[in-house]
N, C-alpha and C positions, 0 to 999 in steps of 0.2 A: 468740230463735232465729235471726233475721237476722244479729245480731252474731256468733253462734257459727259460722254458715256462712261469714261473711266472714273470720273468723279462720282457719277450716279451710283456705280456699282462698288465704290470704295466703302469699307467698313467704317462705322461711325464711332468716334472716340467719345464715350459717354462720360468721361471724366473732365471734359472741358466745355466751356461756353455756357449759354443759357440753359438752365435746368428744364424749363418748359419746352424749349425748342428741341433739346436733345431727346427728351422722352417722346414728344409728339412725332418728330421726324422718324425716329426709330420704330415707333409704334404703328404708324400708318400701314406699312407693308404687312405687319403681323395681323392687323385687323382684317385686311383684305384676305390674307391667307386663311384666317379662321372662318371668314365668310365662305370661302371656297371649300373649306373642309366640311362646313355644314351643308353646302350644296350637294356634297356626296350623299349625305343623309336625306336631304330634302328631295333630291332627284329620285332616289329610291322610293320615298314616300309618295311623291306625286305620280310617278309612272306606275308604281304598284297600286296606288289608290284608284287610278283611272282604269287599270286593266285587270286587277285581281278581284276576287270576291272579298266581301267584308271579313270573312273568317280567315282568309289568307293574309289580309292586311293586318289583322289583329295578331297573327302569329309572328309577323315581322316586328310589330310594335312592342309586343310583350317581352321580347328578348333584349331590348335596348339596354336595360339595367344589368343584364347578365354579361353582355359583351363589355360593358363598362367596368365591371368588377375585375376582369382579367386584363383587359388592355390598359386600363388606367394605372394598374400596378406598374407596368412597364413604362408608361408615359411619365408617371411620377418619378421613376428612377432617372429617366433621361433629363427631366427638368432639374432634379437635384444634382446629378452629375455635372451639368453645365455650370453650376456655381463655381466648381473648381477651375474650369477653364476661364470663366469670367475673371476670377481673382488673378490668374496668371496673366491674362490680357491686361488687366489694370496695372500689373507690375511690369508690363512690356517684356515678359519672359516668353519668347516665341517657342523655345525648346520645351518649356513647361506646358504650354498650350498643346503642342503636338503630342506630348506623352500623355496628357490628360485625354486627348482625343483617342489615342490607342487604347487606353484603359476603358474608356466608355464603349468602344466597339466590342472589346472582349466581353465586358460585363453584359452588354445588351444582347449579344449573341447567346450567352449562357442563359440569361433570363428568358429569352424567346423560346429556347428549346424546352426549358422546364415548364413554362406556361402553356405551350402548345400541347405537350404530352398530358399534363394535368387536366387542362380544360376539355380536351377531346374525350378523355376517359370519364369525365364527370358531367357529360351533357345532360343525361336524364335526371340526376339529382339536382342539377342547377335549374332545369326546367320546372321541377316540382316546387322549387322555392317561390315561383310566381304562379303557382296553381295549375300548371300544365303537367299532366302525368301520362305515361305510356298507356296505362290501362284504360284511360278515358277515350283514347283514339281521337278521331275527328280531324278535320282539315286544319284547324288552328294549330293543333299540336304538331302535325306533320310539317307544316310550313315553318313553324318556329324551330323545330329540330334541324331541318335541312339548312335553314339560313344560318343558325348559330354555329353549326358544325363546320361549315365552309369558312365562316369568318374566323373561327378559332384556328383552322388549318393555315390561314394566311396571317397569323399573328406576327410572324417575323417581318412581313412587308410593312405593317403599320408601325412596328417598333423601330425598324431601321429608318423609316422616314422621319419619325419624331426625334430620333437620336441625332441624325445629321442636321436637322433643322435647329435643334437646341444648341448644338455646337457652333453653327454658323452665327446664331443670334448672340452667343456668348462673346464672340469676337467683334460684334457690332454690325454684322451683315444680316439684315432682316429682309432684304429685297430678293436675294437668290431663291430662298424657299418659296416665295410667292410666285415667281415666274414659272418654276417647274410645277407647282401645284395647279396653276391655271391650265397648263397643258394637260395634266392628268385628269383634271375635272372635266374638260371637254371630252377626253377619251372615255371617262366614266359615263357621261351622258350618252355617248354613242354606243357603248357596250350595253347600257341599260336598255336602250331602244332595240338593239339587236337581240339581246338574250331574254327580254320580257315580252316585247311586242312582236317582233319578226319571228324569232324562235321562242315559243312560249315555254320557257323554263321556269317561270314563276319566281318563287323566293330564292331558288338556287341561282337563277340568272342574276338577280340583284346582288347577291353576295359575291359571286364570281367577278362581276363588273367592278365592285368596290375594291377588292383586294388586288385585282390585276392592275387597275389604274394606279393605286397607291404604291404597289411594288415597283412599277416602272418609274414612277416619280422618284422613289428612293434611289434606285440605281443611277439615274441620270444626275441626281443631286450629288452623289458620291463622286462620280466621274468629274463633274464640273469643279467640285471642291479641290480635288487633287490637281486639276489643270490650272485653276485660278490661283490657288495658294500653294505653290510648290513647297513652302516651308512646313506644310502640314502632311507631306508625304512621309509615311512611316519609314524608319531606319532600323537596321539590325540591332542597334543598341536599345531600341524600345522593347525588345523581348526580355530585357533584364531589368525592367522597372521594378523597384522594391515592392514587396507585398503591402507595405504600409500605405502606398499610394492607392492600391485597390481598396484597402480598408477605409481610407479617407473618403473616397468616392461613395462607397457603400454607406458610410456614416451620413453623408449628405443626401443620398438618393433614397435609401430604404424608408426613413420616416415619412417622406412625401409620398412614396409609393404606397405604403400602408395606409396613409391618410386617404388617398384617392380610392383605394380598394374598400376600406371600411365605410366610406361614404356610399359606395355602391350597395352595401348591405342594407343601408337605410332606404335607398331607392328601390331595392327589391321588395322590402316590406311595404313600401308605398304602392308599388305596382300590384302586389298580391292583394292589398286592400281594395284597390280599384277593381280588380277582377271579381271580387265578391259582389259588387253592385250589379254584375252581369251574370251572377250564378243563381240558378234556381234552387229551391229548398232541398232538392234531391242531390245537389252537388254538381249538376251538369251545367257547363258554361254555355250560355245561349249563343246562337249564331249571330244575332243582331249586334250584341256587344256595344251598346250605346256609350256606356261609361268608358270602355277601353278606347273606342274611337275618339271620344272627346278628349280624354287624357293624352292619347297618342299625338293628336294634332297640336294641342297646346304645349306639350312637352317639346316637340320638335321646333315649334315656333319660338318658344322661350330660349331654347339652346341657341337658335339662330340670333335672336336679339341680344343674347349675352356675349356674343362674339367680341364686341368692343371692350366690354368689361374684362373678359378673359384675356384679351390681348394686352390690356393695360397691366394686368398682373404679370404676364410674361415679360413685358418690356421693363417693368420696374425691377423684376428679378435680375435681369442682366445689368441694368443700370446700377443697382445697389451692389451687385457683385463686383463690377469693375471699380466702383468708387471705394469699396471696402479694400480691395487689393491695392488701390493707389493711396490708401490711408487718408482719404478725404471725408472725415466724419461729418462735418457740417453740410457737405453736399449730400450725404446720405439722408440727413434729416429734411433738407429742402426737397429732396426727391419725393419723400413720403407726403409732404404737405401738397406738393404740386399734383401728385397722383390723386389725392382726395378731391381736389377741385375739378380735375379733369373727369373723374368718375361722376360727379354730380351733373356736369354738363352733358355727359353721355346719357345719363338717366332721363333728363328732360326730353331728349330726342326720342328715346325708346318709348316713353310714355305717350308722346304725340302719335307715333306710329301705331301704338296699341289701340288708341281711341279710334283711329281711322279704320283699323281692321275689324273693329266691332260692328261697323256699319254693314247691315245685311249679312252678318255672319261670314264675312269674307275670310276670316282666319281659318274656317273649316273648308271653304271651297278651294283654298289653295292646295289641299291635300286629297280631297275625296270628290268623287263624282256626285252629281245632284241626287242620284238614286240612293246613295249611301247615307245621306244626311236627312234624318227626320227631326221633328220639333224637339223630341226628348234629347237627342244627341246635341242639338244646338243649345238647348237650355243648360245641359251639364257643361258644355264647352265654355259658355259665357261665365258660369260660376268659377270654373277652374282658372280661366284667364284673369278674372278680376281678383282672385285670391292669390295670384302669383306675381304678375308684373308690377303692381304698385309697391311691392316690397323689394324691388331690385336694388335700392341703395344698400340694403343689408348684405346681399351677395356681392355687391360691388366692393364693399369694405372687406369682405372675406378675401377677395382677390388681391386687394392692395396690401392688407395685413400680411397675407401669406407670402406674396412676392417679396415684400420688404424683409421680413424675418428670415426667409429662406436665403435671400440674397446676401444678408450679412452673416450667414453661416450659423443660424440658430434653428435647425430643423425640428427640434423637440416641440416647440409651440405650435407649428402647423399640425403636427401629429396629434397633440392634445386637443386642438380645436376640431380636428376631424372626429375624434372620439366623442366630443361634446355634441357635434352635429349628428353623428350616428345615434347617440342616445336620445336626443330630442326628437328626431324624425321617427325613430322606431317606437318610442313610448307614445307619441301622439297618435300614430297610426293604429297601434295595438289597443289603446284604451280610449282615446278621445271620442271616436264616433259612438261608442257604447254608452256614453252619458245620455244619449238621445234615443237610442233604440237598443233592443236586446240582441238582435241578430241582423247582420247586414246581408241582404239578398235582394233579388228583383221584386220581392213583395213590398219593399219600402216605397211609400209614395213620397218621392222627393219634391213634388210640387207642394204638398201639404207640409212636409217637414224636411227642408233641404239641409239641415244642420249636420247630419252625419257626413254628407258629401263635402260640405263647406269645411268642416274640421279636417277632413282628410287632405283637402287641397291646401290647407294652411300649414301642413307639416313642413314644407320646404322653408317657408318664412320663419317658422319657429326654430328650425334647425340653424338657419343662417344667424339668427339673433344669438343663440347660445354659442355659436362659433365666434362671433364678434366679441362677446363678453370674455371668452377665453383668451382671444388675441389681445384684448385690452390689458389683461393681467400680464401677458407675455411682454407687451411693450413696456409696461411699468417696470418689470423686472430687468429686461435686457438693457433698455436705454438708461435707466437709473444706474445700473451697474457700470455701463460704459462711461457715464458722466463722472461717477465716483473714481474710476480708475484714471481717467484723464486728469481729474483734480489732484489725485495723489501724485501723478507723474509731474505735474506742474509744480507742486509743493516741493518735491524732491529736487527738481531742477533749480529752484530758487534758493 
């Protein structure tokens, strides 16, 4: 039994054995981890939706893209940094992995401090980006401001958790982060019930529960890492790591971080466009907020269903990083092909679940009480869901492309793809709906003319398509170049 547990918790060597088996076994704990991360969000949504007013719920929903722009910068850095430790793991360089870990901790701490200060000082300008302004007052604005300010204060908790998880996955351990996340998720649910239902702290309670649970998970994960892997414990010599190592990590991390952040700008534009459908001609956001309720529910559901695709991207990043470090170019290519087929299988499962959730508008009832759902909200929700999930193969390829190119140390193309995605989503939101109406507001009869809302909901699919086309160019350049270099090396050797 002891031997079995030891084997279960042992890191996976992604440079050996069946490609499909390696990716799938490594990926399964990541998928479950991502599901539990989404349970953080879904728990807040369900408990808030059942206990808060629609205006307060909209306040929490409206700031999702704002928290994304700040936190995803740090998360992108952590993912990029982990490529360096994956390479060292592929080379079986334990000292190099430890020093990469030290560099990642230092850089993540610095990034957390900067992001926390900047985000907390810019709360009001950020809220205005999604149509929520201090001068307007109202319950929605106050709930949004309270929730996002507390989340920003806890930035270091979320950054620390993602950093240690990325490090562990880079050395082949995808199970440990899952186990600690399960515990923190249970804690998060308990704190939500305590701080929203028992002690009615509203949006503040939801935010405090989230950062408290994730902070505890991060601390426990660090402690376990140092106990389980003694060779990762920092040494005095790590204080003298050359500056070029910090530069190399930033070279890998910053492009992905900026990609994640600029994607959030497009999401903010989309959120602001959705708010307009709930805005009266005099500029006042209505309390009912049917479009925001519909978008909020579908957005959370979509994020949940994307977990396997996102996990696949994370798994392929570590897989490609280790195999690049080991110099196994053919295995790198096989990994990409396997990931594409796995992605298509995942999509079929997601599509089946979506069709089931359309029955009796179950996808809305997961998040809101019956009194919060009227026929108009359900109508807009169905449109949004049908303009989103069927196009998931496009976002699936984004994850596979990004993980592969980032894993082989080519962060420029993920950054360029992010720029393409930003431009596509923003342009379609800013101009697309106005081909059908002159002004977006509550005066639009979407039953008679649903196209302004349809076009807005298609912004994600269009953005994913443009990102994929950019990635295709990147693949042609990167792998053609690698093939040419290999051919030249063979010619010289002969």
